[in-house]
VEXRO-649126 format. One line per 2 residues: number of its first residue (from 0); for each residue y, z, x of C-alpha. Coordinates in steps of 0.1 Angstrom, whole numbers. Layout:
N
NUM = Y,Z,X  ... $
***
This chain:
406
0 = 462,1027,1993  476,987,1986 $
2 = 497,966,2011  513,939,2016 $
4 = 510,916,2046  535,932,2062 $
6 = 513,960,2057  542,983,2033 $
8 = 527,999,2002  521,979,1973 $
10 = 528,997,1937  502,1011,1916 $
12 = 488,977,1904  497,951,1928 $
14 = 475,937,1955  485,909,1984 $
16 = 457,881,1982  460,865,2016 $
18 = 438,841,2014  459,827,1983 $
20 = 493,840,2002  495,850,1963 $
22 = 502,891,1949  483,899,1925 $
24 = 488,924,1892  461,940,1874 $
26 = 461,965,1846  437,976,1814 $
28 = 450,979,1781  422,986,1755 $
30 = 391,972,1773  407,945,1779 $
32 = 418,932,1816  445,907,1823 $
34 = 461,900,1854  493,881,1866 $
36 = 497,860,1902  531,853,1922 $
38 = 549,837,1956  570,874,1956 $
40 = 564,912,1951  598,906,1932 $
42 = 585,880,1900  551,899,1904 $
44 = 563,934,1893  580,911,1864 $
46 = 557,893,1857  531,924,1852 $
48 = 560,943,1832  563,914,1808 $
50 = 524,909,1798  516,953,1797 $
52 = 551,947,1768  532,922,1757 $
54 = 501,933,1759  515,969,1740 $
56 = 525,942,1713  503,925,1706 $
58 = 511,895,1718  496,882,1745 $
60 = 475,853,1736  472,863,1697 $
62 = 495,839,1683  475,830,1655 $
64 = 481,870,1644  515,873,1655 $
66 = 536,869,1629  568,850,1629 $
68 = 585,886,1615  567,904,1639 $
70 = 577,880,1670  613,871,1655 $
72 = 616,912,1659  608,913,1694 $
74 = 627,884,1704  657,898,1691 $
76 = 646,927,1709  638,913,1740 $
78 = 660,887,1750  692,892,1732 $
80 = 700,934,1728  722,937,1752 $
82 = 728,906,1763  751,896,1734 $
84 = 776,910,1712  766,931,1685 $
86 = 789,911,1662  759,881,1672 $
88 = 730,896,1666  744,912,1632 $
90 = 746,875,1625  712,864,1640 $
92 = 698,892,1617  718,885,1583 $
94 = 706,848,1582  672,856,1596 $
96 = 668,879,1562  688,858,1538 $
98 = 668,824,1551  639,827,1565 $
100 = 625,862,1568  605,863,1531 $
102 = 598,824,1525  583,819,1558 $
104 = 580,851,1580  550,866,1571 $
106 = 532,829,1583  518,835,1617 $
108 = 535,813,1644  505,794,1657 $
110 = 503,782,1623  544,771,1610 $
112 = 547,731,1618  574,710,1620 $
114 = 573,700,1578  582,736,1571 $
116 = 611,738,1588  624,707,1578 $
118 = 617,724,1540  636,752,1547 $
120 = 666,734,1558  660,711,1527 $
122 = 659,748,1502  688,761,1524 $
124 = 710,732,1516  709,733,1482 $
126 = 714,773,1483  750,758,1495 $
128 = 746,773,1528  775,757,1552 $
130 = 769,734,1580  781,761,1602 $
132 = 758,788,1592  728,760,1595 $
134 = 736,749,1626  738,789,1643 $
136 = 704,795,1620  691,771,1634 $
138 = 696,774,1673  684,806,1661 $
140 = 649,796,1649  648,774,1678 $
142 = 656,796,1710  631,821,1691 $
144 = 602,793,1690  611,783,1725 $
146 = 607,821,1739  573,817,1719 $
148 = 568,785,1738  574,798,1774 $
150 = 554,830,1761  524,806,1759 $
152 = 526,818,1723  523,781,1707 $
154 = 521,749,1723  555,736,1712 $
156 = 582,742,1697  583,734,1659 $
158 = 622,730,1654  624,702,1677 $
160 = 614,674,1656  639,687,1627 $
162 = 664,673,1610  692,690,1597 $
164 = 701,665,1562  744,657,1561 $
166 = 763,680,1549  800,664,1535 $
168 = 824,694,1556  853,700,1527 $
170 = 886,692,1547  903,722,1558 $
172 = 935,735,1537  965,737,1560 $
174 = 996,743,1539  1024,721,1547 $
176 = 1060,726,1560  1068,734,1520 $
178 = 1043,755,1506  1047,772,1537 $
180 = 1084,782,1529  1074,786,1493 $
182 = 1048,812,1509  1071,831,1533 $
184 = 1102,833,1504  1078,845,1482 $
186 = 1063,873,1498  1099,886,1510 $
188 = 1105,903,1473  1102,942,1475 $
190 = 1065,951,1456  1054,928,1491 $
192 = 1064,947,1517  1035,964,1532 $
194 = 1015,925,1533  1044,903,1539 $
196 = 1051,907,1579  1009,907,1583 $
198 = 1014,871,1568  1044,857,1583 $
200 = 1031,865,1619  994,849,1611 $
202 = 1015,818,1602  1043,818,1630 $
204 = 1012,828,1659  981,813,1643 $
206 = 965,847,1653  927,845,1640 $
208 = 924,874,1616  907,903,1641 $
210 = 928,899,1663  955,907,1640 $
212 = 942,937,1630  926,948,1662 $
214 = 967,945,1680  983,975,1688 $
216 = 1021,982,1693  1011,984,1732 $
218 = 1006,945,1730  1035,939,1722 $
220 = 1070,934,1739  1094,930,1715 $
222 = 1130,939,1736  1125,920,1764 $
224 = 1149,884,1764  1114,863,1756 $
226 = 1097,881,1732  1057,885,1738 $
228 = 1023,889,1722  998,897,1746 $
230 = 958,894,1727  933,916,1745 $
232 = 909,930,1713  895,919,1685 $
234 = 886,942,1657  850,935,1640 $
236 = 827,956,1619  790,965,1622 $
238 = 764,976,1600  736,1002,1614 $
240 = 703,978,1603  688,1013,1594 $
242 = 712,1030,1579  739,1003,1566 $
244 = 763,1028,1578  793,1001,1580 $
246 = 817,1008,1613  852,998,1634 $
248 = 849,984,1670  868,965,1691 $
250 = 853,939,1712  870,913,1738 $
252 = 882,878,1729  846,857,1735 $
254 = 857,832,1760  886,838,1796 $
256 = 910,813,1767  908,843,1743 $
258 = 928,867,1762  961,850,1762 $
260 = 1000,855,1759  1020,837,1735 $
262 = 1058,838,1729  1074,852,1698 $
264 = 1097,831,1669  1123,856,1664 $
266 = 1114,855,1623  1076,871,1640 $
268 = 1094,895,1661  1123,905,1630 $
270 = 1088,909,1606  1067,930,1637 $
272 = 1100,952,1629  1097,952,1592 $
274 = 1060,961,1598  1072,994,1624 $
276 = 1094,1000,1596  1068,1004,1570 $
278 = 1041,1029,1595  1069,1047,1600 $
280 = 1074,1054,1559  1037,1056,1556 $
282 = 1039,1085,1587  1063,1105,1566 $
284 = 1040,1108,1537  1016,1133,1557 $
286 = 983,1118,1553  987,1094,1589 $
288 = 956,1109,1609  943,1070,1627 $
290 = 906,1080,1638  899,1084,1675 $
292 = 904,1052,1695  924,1031,1665 $
294 = 960,1051,1676  985,1028,1674 $
296 = 977,996,1654  1002,977,1644 $
298 = 986,973,1614  968,993,1603 $
300 = 955,1008,1567  988,1039,1549 $
302 = 965,1064,1564  963,1046,1604 $
304 = 933,1041,1599  917,1002,1608 $
306 = 916,979,1578  891,946,1569 $
308 = 902,917,1563  892,920,1530 $
310 = 926,941,1522  946,913,1542 $
312 = 928,884,1518  923,897,1487 $
314 = 963,907,1490  969,868,1496 $
316 = 950,860,1469  965,880,1447 $
318 = 1000,863,1459  992,828,1454 $
320 = 979,838,1417  1016,855,1410 $
322 = 1033,824,1428  1013,804,1405 $
324 = 1023,817,1375  1058,818,1377 $
326 = 1060,783,1390  1037,781,1354 $
328 = 1063,800,1334  1093,777,1352 $
330 = 1082,750,1345  1075,752,1312 $
332 = 1116,765,1310  1126,730,1332 $
334 = 1103,703,1314  1084,695,1341 $
336 = 1050,694,1355  1042,732,1377 $
338 = 1036,725,1414  1004,749,1417 $
340 = 1001,756,1450  958,755,1462 $
342 = 946,792,1470  936,791,1507 $
344 = 915,810,1532  933,834,1562 $
346 = 919,810,1585  942,786,1569 $
348 = 970,801,1580  955,799,1620 $
350 = 954,761,1611  985,755,1593 $
352 = 1005,771,1625  985,751,1645 $
354 = 994,715,1624  1032,729,1623 $
356 = 1031,729,1662  1016,694,1666 $
358 = 1044,680,1639  1067,691,1661 $
360 = 1059,676,1688  1043,705,1710 $
362 = 1022,698,1739  983,698,1728 $
364 = 975,720,1758  1005,745,1751 $
366 = 990,752,1713  950,748,1729 $
368 = 970,780,1749  989,800,1720 $
370 = 951,793,1699  928,808,1727 $
372 = 912,777,1722  884,772,1746 $
374 = 887,735,1750  910,709,1743 $
376 = 887,688,1717  893,725,1692 $
378 = 929,712,1694  931,677,1696 $
380 = 906,679,1663  936,695,1647 $
382 = 955,665,1642  932,651,1617 $
384 = 961,677,1597  993,660,1608 $
386 = 1006,652,1572  1009,612,1563 $
388 = 1053,617,1570  1046,631,1608 $
390 = 1016,600,1614  1047,573,1605 $
392 = 1073,589,1622  1052,587,1655 $
394 = 1045,551,1645  1084,546,1645 $
396 = 1089,559,1677  1063,538,1691 $
398 = 1078,511,1675  1115,519,1689 $
400 = 1096,523,1730  1077,485,1725 $
402 = 1107,473,1713  1140,485,1740 $
404 = 1102,475,1764  1107,441,1754 $
***
């Protein structure tokens, strides 16, 4: 029975070395001996557990026999599972499986060089991966190799010296005030009554689509003098890697600033009340049966079930197409060029809301709180989307202030 320096019994496999002033943990696996040393018992327990895990999984000191695929799966399980959200795990896995697993994943960790990573990045750019996802992939791979280096599997991280190719980021699509007015007017037609409230709320609040689809009636105060919406959750859809089964779940906002209360414009309040009427009609159909845990969704499907963003995005695409077809026909009758509206994605509604706020002169700190941005820099970046007319108007105001000071 091994004892520590105070005479207390030590866990199996750990002994106290008084001459060295260290705890030693030892074990054998498949005929090979392993030992770890630490100044504290807690540290010794952890090192011993880690060493056992590495030995049992064929990772200890065998970088020339561990493939990147094997280490990625170990990294995901050891360093990420249970520590980050499932959707983040899904993003890591999807990017790795799509771009890395086949071309580079079969290579041994010890054999992978910086030039191979660089070549991989260059090829990925040619495939059209967005700058955002390339950055995520780079950060993921870099951490995979960093943890391998921390475990003494490799000498250095081959991602450190890579150069990510410069990518021209396309300018964000933002509706002008005129386009926004046209769109909101167009979707008030009876045939769009089931989709109109969602688009009106997106444009009038700057919500992320997941926040909109995760919103419940209990999050709304439509009766008080100051009508508000409180953002408490996001609807996400995850995929089981083994069965490929998709399921809906809720997540809390990523940051503390994501949980927020937004004052509502009267146009948004009216749109929400129209949505309540829509749901009342759906409930009368006899098919209303929301899944457990998803009761009370504001923007549910016709049966009360959660719906995915593609439903809203697809409807918006069809609306813009119909608008443009109608505009072309009218332009022919009026003998003028048609005023075509470019297609927009759902996130453009959020950027359009931010732009309207900044055009109206609302303080960026207030806009930041409404949008749930974690830093003011993200909000200030949206100033680049304020249109040229507003830019000139602000310059004239500055000129007037300076003239009055002379």
